[in-house]
Every structure is written in C-alpha cells, then in structure tokens.
N, C-alpha and C positions, 0 to 999 in steps of 0.2 A: 285682759286684752290677748286678744286669740295672735298665731301667726301661721299663715298661711304654709303649709308643709308640701313641697313637691310633689307631685302624681309618681306611683311607684312606675309609669312607663319612662318618664324623665329619667330618675335616678338609673334605671336599668338600663340607659339610652348605653353610656359609655362601653357597659360590658357587651352588649350587643355591635358596636363597632367594632371594638377588641376583635372579640370573636370573628366577626365580618374579615378583618385584617389577616387574622393568623391564617383564617382558609385560603384567603386569594395568594397569600405568600405561600401555603402548600401547593396550592393549583401552578402558580408561576415556576416554584420548585420543579413538580412534576413535570411540565413542559420541558423545562430545562433537561432533565435529567432523561427522558424519552427519549425511544429513537425516533430518526428522522423519516418523515415521509418518503424523501428522496423524490426522483424525477420519470424515472420508472414504471413499468405497469409491474416489473418483479418487485422492487421497492416498495411500492404504496401495497400491493395483494401479504409481503411481507410484514409490514405495519398493521395493514388491518388484521392480518389473524394475531400479531401481537396483542392486538387490542383485545380482539374476542378471548383470547385465552388469558388476558390479564383480568377482565371483568368477571369472568367465570371463576377464576379464584379469588377475586376479592368477594364475591356471593359466598361462596363455600367458606371462606375463613370468617364471614360474618354469620350466617348461619352457626357453624362448629362452634366459634368461640361464644358466641350469643348464648348458646344453649349450654355450654359450659359454664360461665359464668354465672347463667340465671340458676344453674341447677347448684353453683357453688352455694349463692346464696339463701336460696331457699329451700334446700335441702340440706343443711348446716345441722352438724349435731347438738349446736347450742342450743336451735331451737326445737329440738325432742323429735326431730325427723327419723323415722327410721328408714334405713337404707332397703332397698329393693334387691331382688335378687336376678338376673337374667342371665341363669349361667344354661347353657346348653337350649338356649330361647332360638327355635327352628326359623319362627319369624323374623326374628330381627336379623339373624345371621344371614338369611336370603335379602332381606332389604338391604344391610349395608355391604353385601355383594352386588346385587343389580343396580344399585344407584353410583355407584363408580363406574361399574361398567357402561352404563348408558351416557354419563356424561365424557368418557374418552371415546365413544363412538361419535359423540356431537364434535369435537375436536377434531375427529381423525379425518372428518369431511372434508373441513376448508383444508387442513394441514397437508393432505396426499394433492390437492388438487392444485396447492400451491408448488410444491415438490415436484409434481408433475412439470407445471410450467418450467420451473426455474431449470431442470434438465434437460428442457427440448430443443438441443442446440441445431437442429434439422434446419435446411434452407435457408444457409442464412446468405445475407447481400454480399458480405466482403469477409474477408479471414484474417486475422491479425496473431501473429504468433507473439506470447510475452515470454523473455525468459531472463530468470534472474541471475544476476553476479553477486558478488561480495564486492561494493554493495551500490548496485545499480542497475537498471533495467535495458534489455534490449528488447525492440519492436521489430520484427519484420512484417510488411505486408507482403500478404500470397497472393497469386493471383489464381485464376480456376483450375489451376492442374496442381497448386498447393506449392507453386514452385515460388524462391523468394523475389518481388518484384525492386525491394530495395530494403534496408534495415539502417536502423540507428541506435545509438545510447541516449538514455536520459539518465542526466546524472544531476543531485543537488545543487542546486546553485546560489544557497546559500552562504553570503561570504564569511570567511574564517573568523575576522572580526567580530562577526555577530555571536559566532559558536563559542568564542572565547569569552564574550562578555566586555568587549574592550569597546562596541558602540552600541546602540540602542538597537532593540531587537525587531525587524519589520514587520508587517501584517501577516504575512506567510510563511514564517519562520520555521526552517525545515520542512516546508510545504512547497517550495519550488524549485524547478528544475530549467537546466537550459535548453531542453527543447521536449515539450509534451507530445503524449500520443495525439495525433489527431483523427476524428472518424467525422462520418457526415452523421447529420440529423436524420431521423425517422426510417433509416436503414438497418438492419439485423444486421449487428455484429457478432459473427463468432471468435470468442480468444481462447487461443491453445496455449495453456499455461504450463511452463517446463523451468528446469533451473540448470543449471551447468556445473554447480558446485555443491553449496549445502543447501538445505530446505527452507525457502522463502515462501511470503504469502502474499498475493497480488490481492489489493482489497480498493473499492472504491464507494464508502457508504453510501451516496447519493443512488446508486447504481443497484444497491440491493446485493451486491458480488464480492465475493470472497472465495478465492480457491487457491489451495496449496500448491507450489511450485517444488517439485521433486526431482532431484536428478534421476533420468533416465525413465519417465513417466510423464504422459500429454494428459492433462487435465483439459476440459473444456468448460467453458460460460459464455454465455451470450448477452446482449443488452440492444434495444431498441430508445435511443435517447429522442426525445421530441424536442428538446428545447436549446437552443445554441447557450454555450458559455464553457466556463472551465470548472470543472469537479476535483474535487483531490482527496487523496488517499493515502495509505503508508503500507509497507511490509508489516503484516503483523505478525511473523515468525520471528523468535527471537535468532538470528542468523549470524552471529558475531559482534565484536565491538561497534562497528559502526550500523549496527541495526535500525539507528533512530536516525540515521541520513539518508534510508532509501525511500523516498516519497515516491508517489505515484499521481502524475498529472494529465489530467485527458482535455483535451479542447474538442469539442463538438460544432462541429460547423455545417453553415449551410451547403447543401451540395456544389454551388456552384464555385464557392469559395475552395472547399475540397477538393474535387475536382483540377483547379488552378495550381492549389499547392502540389497536389499528386504529381502533376506531368512535369513541375521543376524540380521534383525528388527523383525521379525519374531520370529525368537528362543530368541530373545530379551524380547519380551514381554511375553513370555513362562516364563522366569525364571524369571520376574519382578513380575507375578502373584504367584510362587512360593514362592516368599523373604516373601509374606503376610502370610504364615502359620508358618514361623519361628520367632525364640525370638532371640536377639541381645544384647550383652554387652555393658556397658554402654559407653566404647571408641568407638566401631562399629555405636552407634546412635550419639555421638559427631560427630564423622568423616563424616559421611551422614548427618547429620543434619545441620552441618557448611555450606555444598554446597546447600542442598534446601534453607537454609535461604539467603546465598550470590544472590542465583537464583532469587527468588521470594517474597524474604521481606526486603530486605536491602535496596532497592531503597526509602521504605517508614520509614521506622523504624531504618533506620541508622545503617551502620556497627557496632558500639559501645553500640548498644541497645538503645540510647537517644530517638531516633524518633527525630520528628518537632512538639511538641504541640503547639495548642491542636487539629491539624488537625490528625496527627498521634502520638498518645500517645507513652512515653515511655517505652521498657519491662522490661528495669532492674529497678526491685525492685517494677514491677507493682503486683499491687493485682490477677489479671489473671494468670502470670508465676509465681506467689509464691504461689497462693491460690490452690483452687480444681482442681486435674488434670483433670477431666472428664469436668468440664466447660471450661479449657483450651481448650481442645480437641474439644470441641462443638464451640469454639468460631472461631477457627480454619477449622473447617470443612464448618458450616454455615455463617461463617462471620458476619456482622453485616448490619443488613438493615438500609439504609439512610446514610451511612458511604462510606469512600473509602476502609473499610476492606471488602475484598472479602470473597466469600465462596470457598475454597480452595479444597471439600470433592469431587468434581467431577473434577478437574485440579491435583491430587496428589493422588500416591497409599496409601494406607494403611500403607505400611512400609514407605514411604517418610513421612507420617503425622506423624506418630510415631517419628520419627527422629528428623522432626523439633521443633516438642511440646517438646522433651527430652532436644535438644538444648537449646531453650529458657527458659525453668527450673534451667539450668543447669549452665548459662554464665553471664557477666555481674555483678559479686557479688550475682547472683539468686545462692540458694543450696537447692533446693526441696527434694533433698534427697529419689526421686523413680526413677521407670523404666517405661518407657511408651513403650508397644510394639505393634506390629500390630494389636494384637486381643483386646488389650483395644482402641484401634480406631474401631473398627470393632461393638465391643460391644456398645459404644456410639452412633454410626450411629444406629446401629440395633432398640436402644431406643428411637430414635428419630422419 
C-alpha cells in the first residue's frame, strides 16, 4: 500500500511564511526607528537626503561584504587556493581612490542643496525670538523693526503628581506646556534662538529644526508650516537637573485665527503694562501671587514652602521671607549667583513680582504684616 507524500512546495510553505513574517517585522521595526518625514519642505528634504545616503551605504555594504565573504569561502586555504599579491598595483589603487570620490561627489549635490535651503532665512514673513531659560522658553514676537510686540514664557504643564508617579501619565507626558508658541500656516517664520543662562537647544522634529541656544549668540532658523496642528519637541542640550522638563510646543494656526489671537495678546500686553502703575489689596496680591508662585517657584520651593534643603531652602519661616522686604524683592529680582535661584526681574512684570513677594511673606505661617506694590519693586530695581 502506498502513502501519498506531500509535495515539496507544501512542506516548504511554513518556512516561507516564517521568512515573510520575519521580513515584515524587520520592515515595521525599521519604519518605527526611522526618521520622521515631518511636515515642512525642510524636514522632507532632510528625510529624502537621509534615505538616499542610507541606500547608498546599504549598496556599498552589500558589495563590500559580499565580495569579502565570497573571497573567504572560495579562496580559503583549505581548498588549496594560492593567495594573489596586489602589492603596489597602481590600477587597483587608482580604482579604490576614484570610486569613493565619485560616491562622495554624488552625495554632495543633494546634501549641499539641502544645507543651503536650511540656512536661507532671508525675507521672512514674521520673526520670533526664542530665548532659553532654566528651564523654560520665552517667545518674543518682533515687529518689522525687530522690536518686541509682546512676549510670554512657555512652561511645562505636566502635573507634579504625574512626574512623581502618583497618578497615571497622560498622553503628552513631559511634552505639554501652559502656553504654546503660535504661528500662522504657510508663512515663512524666522526663529532667532539664544539663551539667557546656559546652553539649550530648540528642537521640533516635525519641522526638521534644531538649533543651539547659546548665551550671547543669536542663531537663526526658519520654517513654513503648511498644515494646522500642534507640533511637539524638546530641549536637546543637557542644560541642568530639569533638562527633561523643558518641552517645545508649537501650534500652527490658520491666518485669521492667528491674527485674532495676536491682536488679543497685544492688548493684553498693554493691560499688563498698565498694572505696573496700580496698587492692589492684600487679597488681590495673594490671589495673583499664588498663581505666579505655583507657575514659577513651586517646583523648587514646593507648594508648601518647605523646599528641598539644602539645594532649595524653605521659604516657610525663612529670614528672607520674614525679614527686610526690599532685600526679599532684590533676591527675587536678581537671583543668587552660583545657585539654582534664578533672576526673575527679566521674566516677570513688576506687578507679578510684587504679588509673588507678598504671597511668600504671608503664607505657610509667615506674617510679615506689610504690602508689596509694583512701585516698591520699581524702586528696588531702580536702586540696583
């Protein structure tokens, strides 16, 4: 009695399917680890250049390693092969000099084109100054004469509870801010990048942009974003202990929406300036001061004012918060050199400085029994 044996094709089917599965997994992994094309012409040019160079390297690798392994197998000593001598072979030396040179020239053309495109910041439709601080970004919208129309700080808004693993992490953990940079779509925006303290680096992957923010130096980059949306990045320079808490968030808006928002911010800037000549009640100072403290101070001195000694001293019962008011104001305005205490005189308005000083002097058991008004801050700053 005979038994029908399965044909070879059927027996090999599982191996073929396994090979396809491995190949598909490799393609999926490569796509996950690959650069993102981004949304701007610059980012797409960079991605295309990366792809061209990658495939050139792959072809070179296949040829070189293929020749090497073929030679190892077919010219091995055990098969009785006698090694050939290529010492001072002029033709071969010329060949392995010319071929790499031609390859480099071929890669140089698209590389140079992309680099020239990346650094062409001429004729922008609008200019934004990006200034890095430990650990936040300040954005200044400049007019046609490069004077600030208004500015604001963009600060990490991920709750402390998420950072301390007390609650589940959100979708945009450490990549969310209280206020994003807003720009119009289809407009050439020039970014002037610098720093107030240490070296930072402003990076938005979807724009193909990354530029170091260096104190005393103004670097520039540009982007034209064609699609409305929210684009996220980070500081990519190790700039201190809270380096990971310095995200970049850019919102690209339709022109009409951007114009409406821009007009609102210009008016808000005027109102903010008007507040510096006003006086406030103790309750108003406490309310505004708590908001400023939570946003700028609580990450170091803690919400309860206990700090993290000795790096971040407690404000509850501290001689600064309960002592001379002008000395307290000067400490907040000028910071403390050589410590993590920043100078907030250039970051906050006089009204905000007055409010946060008043809040610190009348919270957590502190009761200095005084009022701090914007004019008091102005007097201390004038005395400096």
